[in-house]
C-alpha positions as CSV (number, residue, x, y, z in Angstrom):
1,X,33.7,-12.9,11.2
2,X,31.5,-12.4,8.2
3,X,30.8,-8.6,7.2
4,X,27.9,-7.3,8.2
5,X,24.7,-7.1,5.6
6,X,23.9,-3.7,5.2
7,X,20.3,-2.8,4.4
8,X,19.2,0.3,3.8
9,X,15.0,0.6,4.9
10,X,13.0,3.8,3.5
11,X,9.6,4.3,5.2
12,X,8.0,7.5,5.7
13,X,5.7,5.7,8.5
14,X,7.7,5.7,11.7
15,X,5.9,2.6,13.5
16,X,5.9,0.8,10.3
17,X,9.6,1.3,10.0
18,X,10.6,0.4,13.1
19,X,8.2,-3.1,13.3
20,X,10.4,-3.9,10.4
21,X,13.4,-3.0,11.6
22,X,12.7,-5.1,14.6
23,X,11.4,-7.9,13.0
24,X,14.8,-8.1,11.2
25,X,17.7,-8.4,13.6
26,X,15.3,-10.6,15.9
27,X,15.8,-12.9,12.9
28,X,19.1,-12.3,11.2
29,X,22.3,-12.4,12.7
30,X,24.9,-9.5,12.2
31,X,22.4,-7.8,10.4
32,X,23.3,-3.5,10.4
33,X,20.3,-1.6,8.9
34,X,19.9,2.3,8.0
35,X,17.4,3.9,7.9
36,X,15.3,6.4,5.9
37,X,12.4,8.6,6.4
38,X,11.7,9.9,3.0
39,X,12.8,8.7,-0.7
40,X,15.7,11.6,-0.7
41,X,17.5,10.3,2.3
42,X,17.2,6.9,1.2
43,X,19.1,7.4,-2.0
44,X,21.6,9.4,-0.1
45,X,21.9,6.6,2.1
46,X,22.0,4.1,-0.6
47,X,25.1,6.2,-2.4
48,X,26.9,6.1,0.9
49,X,26.1,2.9,2.2
50,X,25.9,0.7,-1.1
51,X,24.0,-1.9,1.0
52,X,23.2,-5.0,-0.3
53,X,19.2,-5.1,0.0
54,X,17.1,-1.7,-0.5
55,X,13.6,-1.7,1.1
56,X,11.6,1.1,-0.5
57,X,8.3,2.0,0.7
58,X,6.6,3.0,-2.7
59,X,4.8,6.4,-1.6
60,X,7.3,8.1,0.3
61,X,7.8,12.0,0.3
62,X,10.4,13.7,-2.1
63,X,11.3,11.1,-4.4
64,X,8.9,7.8,-4.3
65,X,10.2,4.4,-4.3
66,X,10.3,3.7,-8.0
67,X,12.1,7.1,-8.4
68,X,14.7,5.8,-6.2
69,X,15.1,2.7,-7.7
70,X,15.6,4.3,-11.4
71,X,18.0,6.6,-9.8
72,X,19.7,3.5,-8.1
73,X,19.6,1.7,-11.3
74,X,21.0,4.6,-13.3
75,X,24.0,4.9,-10.7
76,X,24.6,0.9,-11.5
77,X,24.8,0.6,-7.7
78,X,25.0,-2.9,-7.3
79,X,21.8,-3.5,-4.3
80,X,19.2,-5.7,-4.5
81,X,15.5,-3.8,-4.1
82,X,12.6,-4.9,-2.3
83,X,9.8,-3.0,-2.7
84,X,6.8,-2.3,0.1
85,X,3.4,-1.1,-0.8
86,X,0.2,-1.1,-0.2
87,X,-1.2,-1.3,-4.2
88,X,-2.2,-4.3,-6.0
89,X,-2.8,-2.8,-9.4
90,X,-1.3,-4.7,-12.5
91,X,-0.1,-1.4,-14.0
92,X,2.0,-0.9,-11.4
93,X,3.7,-4.4,-10.6
94,X,4.0,-4.8,-14.5
95,X,6.0,-1.2,-14.0
96,X,7.9,-2.6,-11.2
97,X,8.7,-5.9,-13.4
98,X,10.0,-4.5,-15.9
99,X,12.6,-2.7,-13.7
100,X,13.6,-6.2,-12.9
101,X,13.1,-5.6,-8.8
102,X,14.4,-8.2,-6.8
103,X,11.1,-8.1,-4.2
104,X,7.4,-7.1,-4.0
105,X,5.9,-7.1,-0.4
106,X,2.7,-6.1,0.3
107,X,2.1,-4.0,3.6
108,X,-0.3,-5.8,5.3
109,X,2.0,-8.9,5.3
110,X,5.7,-7.0,5.5
111,X,6.1,-8.2,9.4
112,X,5.3,-11.5,8.5
113,X,6.8,-11.8,4.6
114,X,9.7,-9.5,5.2
115,X,12.9,-11.4,6.3
116,X,11.6,-14.4,4.0
117,X,12.3,-11.6,1.4
118,X,15.8,-11.2,2.5
119,X,16.6,-14.5,2.5
120,X,14.7,-15.2,-0.7
121,X,16.4,-12.3,-2.7
122,X,20.0,-13.2,-1.2
123,X,19.7,-16.3,-2.8
124,X,19.5,-14.3,-6.2
125,X,16.1,-15.4,-6.3
126,X,13.0,-13.1,-7.1
127,X,10.0,-13.0,-4.0
128,X,6.8,-11.5,-4.3
129,X,3.8,-11.6,-1.7
130,X,1.9,-15.0,-1.7
131,X,-1.2,-12.6,-2.9
132,X,0.6,-11.0,-5.8
133,X,1.6,-14.8,-6.8
134,X,-1.7,-16.2,-6.8
135,X,-2.5,-13.1,-8.4
136,X,-0.3,-13.8,-11.4
137,X,-0.9,-17.8,-11.1
138,X,-4.8,-16.9,-12.2
139,X,-3.4,-14.1,-15.1
140,X,-1.1,-17.0,-16.3
141,X,-1.8,-17.4,-20.2
142,X,-0.4,-20.9,-21.9
143,X,2.0,-19.8,-23.6
144,X,2.5,-22.9,-25.8
145,X,-0.1,-21.7,-28.1
146,X,2.3,-19.7,-29.5
147,X,4.9,-20.7,-31.5
148,X,8.9,-18.8,-31.0
149,X,8.8,-16.3,-33.4
150,X,5.6,-14.7,-32.0
151,X,7.3,-15.3,-28.2
152,X,10.1,-13.3,-30.1
153,X,7.8,-10.3,-31.3
154,X,5.6,-10.5,-28.2
155,X,9.0,-9.8,-26.3
156,X,9.8,-6.7,-28.6
157,X,6.2,-5.3,-28.8
158,X,7.0,-5.5,-24.6
159,X,9.6,-3.2,-25.0
160,X,7.6,-0.9,-27.1
161,X,9.3,-1.5,-30.4
162,X,7.4,-0.9,-33.3
163,X,6.7,-3.4,-35.9
164,X,9.4,-1.8,-38.2
165,X,11.8,-2.1,-35.4
166,X,10.5,-5.3,-34.6
167,X,11.5,-6.6,-37.9
168,X,14.9,-5.1,-38.3
169,X,16.0,-6.6,-34.9
170,X,14.4,-10.3,-36.0
171,X,15.6,-9.7,-40.1
172,X,12.6,-10.6,-41.4
173,X,10.0,-7.9,-43.2
174,X,7.8,-6.1,-42.1
175,X,5.2,-8.2,-43.7
176,X,6.0,-11.3,-41.9
177,X,5.8,-9.1,-38.4
178,X,1.9,-8.3,-39.2
179,X,1.2,-11.6,-40.1
180,X,2.5,-12.6,-36.9
181,X,0.7,-10.2,-35.0
182,X,-2.9,-11.2,-37.0
183,X,-2.0,-14.7,-35.2
184,X,-1.0,-13.8,-32.0
185,X,-4.5,-11.5,-31.7
186,X,-6.3,-14.8,-33.2
187,X,-5.1,-16.9,-30.8
188,X,-5.8,-14.8,-28.0
189,X,-9.3,-13.8,-29.4
190,X,-8.7,-10.3,-29.0
191,X,-11.0,-7.5,-30.5
192,X,-9.9,-5.8,-33.8
193,X,-9.3,-2.3,-31.6
194,X,-6.2,-0.7,-32.2
195,X,-3.7,-1.1,-29.5
196,X,-5.3,-4.2,-28.5
197,X,-2.4,-6.4,-28.4
198,X,-0.2,-3.8,-27.0
199,X,-2.8,-3.5,-23.9
200,X,-2.6,-7.0,-23.9
201,X,1.3,-7.5,-23.6
202,X,1.6,-5.0,-21.2
203,X,-1.1,-6.4,-18.9
204,X,1.0,-10.0,-19.3
205,X,4.4,-9.0,-19.6
206,X,5.1,-10.9,-16.2
207,X,4.9,-14.1,-17.5
208,X,6.4,-13.6,-21.4
């Protein structure tokens, strides 16, 4: 018999937590689910159980979902992380995306989407609620307008590297980096304001 799929689910709303557990158990066989009602409890259970999948509400007492996920990553625990949230803000998604999270499910669709999300991440693919996918598609910029060098610069800006650091990492002069930044801003029709390119990169980091 194949080992049970271990899942830790953390949510401080008991009804939603029980609803998600019930939906998973009905459709996914041979699954062992461990429940937590707050972030601290979730982190403890993940450390003890070493689950294949960890499902975290973002807003929880003691530790929020993002804090739990960061601690899991720091501990190098091999578990796929799925976030449940009510939030659709671009800034929050960008922060989560930079953490290399496996799934992002909006709570309003969680009962309908959670099993598909689990099956998707088990195939080493990422899963986002359809509404999030549509949002990202709307935000997509045609990257073909940039040269390979400009793409490299954009990716390093997304990592919050300074122009000097970028020059050293790409083995080019500071003047060359400044030239790339100027050309990128021109192609994007960005206003000549301080940090305008940095703001654009953070808003569009999922597509870079």
